[in-house]
N, C-alpha and C positions, 0 to 999 in steps of 0.2 A: 666240369669247371674248368676255364681256359686258362692258360696260360698269363693273359692280360690279365685276365680278370684275378688271379692269385696275387699280381703284381698288387694291383689297384690294393687290395684287401687285406697283405698284409704290410704295404709303406710306412708305416705309420710304427710300426716296429723297430724301422732303421735308422734309430735319432742316431746312433754312436757306431762304430766301426774303427778297426786298427790304429787307422790315421789320426780319426780324431783323437783316438784314448792316447798316441805319443803326443799329438800337440798340448792335448788340454795338461798330460804330466809337465812338459816344457814348458807352459806359461805357468803351472803351481810355481816348479820351481823359481822363474826368473821370478818370482810376486816373493818368492818367499827371501833368496836375496837382496829383492828391491828393498821393500815393504817392512822385512824386520816384526819391529816390537806393534804396527799397524793391524795383524793378522789376531783373529782373536781365536781363544780357546776351542778347537772344535768342542760341540756337546753329540750326545746320540741321537740325535735327529740327523742334523749335518752330515756327520759319519754315514748314517744312512743312505742319506740322499746321495753324496757322495760317489759310496759304493754304486749303486744304480744306478749312478749319472756313467760310471765308468765301462759299465760291462754293457756287452752285448748279448746274453740269452739271460731268460727268467733267473731268479732264485727265491728260494723256498726260503720261509720267515726261519725253519732252522740252520740255514745255512746262514742268512746275515747276520742271526743272532752271531753265530761262531767266531763271522769273522768284524764284526763289533764287537762282540764279548760285551755282551751285554743278554736277555732275556726275550724272550720270543712274542713275550705278551709286550714288554716292552716295544720289540719293532713294530708289532702289529701296530701300537698308537703314535707311534712317529711315521708311521705312514697314513694314515689317518690323519693325525695334525700336519704333512703336509702336503697332503689334496687340499687337505682346506683351506694351506693360504697358496696355492696354486691356484684355485680355482677363485681366491677372494681379487687377487692382483693379475686375474684375466693373464694367465697362465697360457703359455700353447702347447703340454706337456700336464701330461698325469702321468701318478706312477698306478700301473694295472696289474691284476691278477692275470698273468697268464702260464698254461703248463701248470698249473701246479704251484709257480712261486710269483715272483715280484717285476715288474721291469716298468721301465721309464719310457715309457710312449710319448708320439707327437701326437695331437688330435687328428681325428680324420680330415675334417676342413683345412688342413694345410696342407692336404694332401697334391692337391693342383702344382705347389712352390715345390713339392720334397722331389714331385717327380722329378723333375728341370734339374735339381740338383744331382739325383743316379746320372739325368741320360750327361751332364758334364761329366762326370766322373768318369763314367763308363768310358765320355769321347777321349779322357784322359790318360787310358790306362795303354803302355807301351807293351810290347814285344823285347824282348833282351836283346834283340840287332838294334831295334828304333834307341833304347835307353843308352848305349854304346856308343851311338852318332850324337846323342843328345849331349853324354858326358863329353864327347871331344868338341864341341862345337862351344859347349858352355865353359870350358876351361883355357880352350886352346883362339877363342873367339877374340877380336873379328877372322876369323877365317876360309880360309875358297877351298869347294870340294875334292878336287885336287890331294889337298894334306888332310884331309880327312880321308880318305880312301887310301893313303901311303901309309897311315896308320892304322887301318884297319886292315887293310890289304883286301878288301872287295870294293865295288863298283856302291855307291852310296845313293847316285840321282833320285832315284824313287824312295830312299829313309827320310830325307830330309824334304822331296815333298810333301810328305805325308804328314811330318811334324810340322811345319808351315802349315796343312790345312789341320792341322789340331791346335794351329798358334801356338806353341810351343817356340819358334823358329821362325826369323825374318832377316832378310834382307838389308843390311847395313850400307853398302856401297861396295864401290869396286876396289879390287887387288889395281896395286901401281906397275903390273907388271905387264908382259905380252899379253895380249888380247882381252887384259881387260877385266878377269874371273869377277862373278860376283860374291862379296862377300858377307858371313851368315855371323848371326847373334840371333842369342837367347832376346826370349818377349815378358812383356810385364808376368805374364799368364805364366808359363816360369817357372817366376819369385815366385807367383801364387801358390801354385801345383804344389810346389817344395819347404815351402814357408820358409821363405827365405828373403829379408829384407832389403839387401841387397848381392851382388854379386862376390862383395869380399865377404859375404857368409857361407861361401860354397866350404865343404871341407877341404883341409889342406892335403894335400896330395898324401904326407906322408902318415893324415890320420886316415886315410883309407889301406894304407898297406897290411897286410897279416903277421901279427907276431909271429914269431918263430918260433914253430911246433918243437 
């Protein structure tokens, strides 16, 4: 079996990952703060659903029962009821038995679109040097290349070109100094990748400092 075939076979298993779970938790917290009493009281079924939705690995019925604080029989009944609802609503996912446990998976007809998503995520992966360069551009923009190089202490021409190829950095103008060098700034894709509504949502410099040991 080729690596490409394995990728196609397993792609529906990748419904969630660390970034997705972080964003889910952030949104859930925002909902809690914003809607208050509008949130319905969790049920065993909804808790089972939430746990499986947030997990990137299969969970046995016993482990689910322990997490949800209910019986294995109730967990299995909840999964059966949830799958019934998903099918009735024509949802793109089901709870399947995988490796001796349960996992929420997207259905295989959606592999075509999920492969596109995985390619986008792969294209957005950045090296530590690229991340450092991107951070300088984000916080100092609009900024010329020479200023980025002065902060990093190394040439960044190739890194900036790479960030532009990935759609994270763009030319936003020219500086009114000798030679009128190009000014760089971040893009809409930068905001999307880092789950920011605007540049105002960037962490404050003080928040990034390590606490004293």
